[in-house]
N, C-alpha and C positions, 0 to 999 in steps of 0.2 A: 150668274152662271151662264145665262143665254148669250152674253156678248162674246164668250169664248168659243161658242159652237161653230161660228162662221169664220173661216180663215180670212186673212187679209187678201186683198186683190193681188193676184200673182202667185199666191200660195195654194196648196191643196192639203186637205186632211182626209182621213178615213171617217167620213160622216157616219155611215152605218153599213151594216151587212144585213142580208135577209135570207132566212130559211124559207124554202118553199115547202109547205106542208099540206097534206090532203085533208086533215081533220083538225080544224083550228081549236075546237074544244078540248080534244085529247092533248094537243100540243100545249095549250094553256095550263091544263091540269099538271102536266109534267113539269113545266116551268115553275109553277107555284110550289110544287113539292121540293124543288131545288132551291127555293128561297128567293125567287125573283118576284118583284111587283110588276104587274102588267097593266097597260092602259086598256080601256074598254075597246071592244070591237068597233072598227070603223070601216064603212064601205068607201071605196075610192071612186072619184070621178075625174074626167079630164076633158080638155078641149083638143080636138085633133088638129085644128088650125088656130092661130092666135085669136081670130075673130069668130070662131065657130061656136056652136052651142055646147053647153056642158052636158056630157053623156056619161053613163056608168062605164067604168073601166072593166067591170067584170071580175074584180078582185076586192079583197078586204084584208085588213090586218089588225094585229095587236102588236104592241111594242114593249120592249124593256129599255127604259131610258136610264142613262147613266149621267154622272156629272160631266163625263166626256164621251160623246158618241152614244150610239144606241144599237140595239138589235131589233130587227123587224121580223115578223112571222106572217108571211103572205099566203093566202089561200084563194083558189078560184071560186067564184060565186055564180057566174053566168056563162053563157056560151058566146064569148067574144074572142078576138085575136089575142088579147092580153091573157085572158083566162086559159086559152088553149096553149099558150107558151108555158104557163105555169104547169099545166098538166103534163106536157111533153117533158119538161125538166124533171118533174116528180117521178116520171116513169123510169128515168135514169137512176135517180137516187133521191131519197128524202134528205134534205139538208140545205147547206148554204149554196145558193146559185146566183147571188147578187152582191156586188160590191159597189157602193156609191161613194165616189170621191166628193167631198165637200168643196165648194167653190164659191167665190164671190164674183166670178167673171165667166159665166157660161158662154158668152159671145166669144171670148178669147179661146176658150176650150174648144168650141165648135170649129173655129178657124184653124186651130192647131191640128185637130183631127182631120180636117179636110186636107190640109197641107201635107200631112203624113200618110195620106191615102186610105184613111179608115172610112171614108164615105159616110159621115155622120147624118143621121136623120134630122129633120127640122126639130128645134127645141119644142118640148111639150109642156104646157101649163097644167100642172096637177093640183088638185085640191081635195080635201076631205073635211067633213065636219068633226069637230073635236069639242068635248066638254071642258068647261072651265069651272072654277068655283063661283063664277058669276053668270053662268049660262052657256049656251052654244056659241061657238065661233068657227071661223073657217081657216084652216091651216093651208098655206099655199107654198108651192114649190115650182121651180123651173128645172126640168130634167133634160139632159142631152144624152142621147143613146146612139148606138151604131146598129147596123143590121144584125139580126140574131146570130148569123153564122160567122160574124167577124171575129169575135173573141170566144174561142172554143170553151173556155172555162165557165162561162155563164153570162149573165146580164151585167156587163161592166159599164158603168155610167157616171155621169156627173149630176150633182144635185145642189141647187142653190136654195137655201132655206130663207124664205121671205118672212116667216113668222116664227122664229125659234122660240119666242116666249110662250107660244101655245103648246109646243112639243115638250120643252123641258120644264114642266111644272114640278115644283119641289115635292109635291105629294107622291110623285111617281119615281123619284130618283133614289129613294132609300130602299135597300134590299136586305132581307134577313141574312143572306150569305156574305154580305159585306162588299159586294162588287161596286166599283166606282168608275171604271173606265174601260173602253175598248182600245187595246194597245197594239194588236198585231193580227194579221190574217195569214193563214197557212195554206199555200197552194201546192198540191201534189201533182206534178207534171212529169212527162217522160223526158223532156229536155229543159231543165231549169234555166240554162243560159239563154236559150232562144226565147223562152217565155218572158224572162226578165227583161231582155232587150226589146221585146215587143211592147211590154208595159212601159218601158222607158220612152218609146216613141209615142205611146198613147198619152202619157202624163207630162212629158217634158222633164221628168226626173231622171237622175243617173242610176243605172243598174250597178250594183256593187257585188263583187264575188266574195263568198264566205268559204270557210273550210269545208262545209258540207252542203252548200247551196248558194243561192243568190238572194239579194234583197233590194227593195226600193224604200227609201225613208221619206215620209211626208212630214208636213209641219206638225201633225199629230197622228201617230200610228205608222206601222211598218208592214209592208208586204213581204212575205217570205216564200221562196220557191224551192221546192225540194223534190228529189226523185223518190219514187215509191220505196226503193230498197233502203234509202236513208231514213225515211219515215218509220219503217219497221224497226230499223236498228236503233234509232234514237228514242222513239216513243212506244214501240211495241204495237203499232197500228198497221193493219193491212188495208190497202186502198181497194175499195169495191170496184173502181173503174178509174181511168184517167182520161182527160184531166178531172181532178176532183178538188173542189174547195173544201179542204179537209176539216177546217175548224178555225178557231181564233183564240187569242189570249186576252184575258180580262185582268185588270188590276184590282187587287183587294186592299181594303183599308187595313186589314189585319189577317195575314195569311193563316196564322195558327187558328184563329176563330173561324175562318172560312172552312178550313179542313175539318174542324170539329163539327161544324154545322152539316157539311156534306156527308161526312161519315155517319152521322146520326140519322140521315134520311136514306141511307143505303147506297150512296154512290161509291163505286169501286175505284178508289183513288190509286194512282200510280205516281211515284215521285222520281222524275228523271234526275233531280238533284235536290238539295235541301231548301232551295229557294222557289220551288214550283211544284204544282201537282197537275196531273192530267187525268181526264176520265172520258169514257165514251158516253155520249148522250143517249137518252132513251130513243127507241126506234121512231117514236112520234115526232122527234126533232131531227135526228140524224147528225152524224159528225162527232167531232171531239171538242172539248173545252179545256183550256189551260188557265190556271190561276197563278198569279205571282203578286208580290207586294207592289205598291205604287212605286214607280221608277225602276222596276226590274228590267234588266236587259234581256228581253225575250229572244233576241237574236242569239245570244249565248245559250239560253236555256233550251232553245229548240234546234238550233243548227250549229 
């Protein structure tokens, strides 16, 4: 499973997205009720320079790991620049504020961002302790970011997974609701064409026009850009603000079983068509979640 998580050099995927949440315990309880298996809480550390000391980042997370991609739930823990960025984002809305493109070549991504005028920050070496069935180990990542104001939608970054075998442990990838993969991310913006073209410059991928929005297709996962009015018309959802990373689509191994599970735990499901369901997540998590079968065309379902 782990060999499929990191794309080939020269390709990108949607490695993960992250909710920023104020209360990690409440968020974890809500996720458990919805049938997700969570990793234990983990405090994050980083090196501000390649040779610098390891210092607390001021944040911690729990994750929902899938056979393809994952969801992260980040919370501030200390008074640091990173923690304060989380708090400022949460003050706008609780929900998804981060999209991490998976990469095997962060050096090339950094060079492309610089060439395209995004003024990328120096790559950051991140790590966190993670439990395994054989004891503690250190998960390591290289992250390429841009200045906070560069991408209005949130923290849009690149992530190279150096130790995918530590993250995608099989004991964490089975979920009671049947979820197996992160398939699409839905961006609610005032000018979908302009946003899609900006992301095209950011990623080097082609922006493609749809009947009701725009999209970028990665080697695994699709970014969808939609106007607030279209979001309301298609999914019955009102944007609390714009830009808003409204939510995401997950693949289910058996959509009928997923619907049955979610209905039994009180999720108010809506069916845009017979091949998908959408529901508003609890306030502890924020945003919307869509489920479809493995291989579903979420572009058609959503836009």
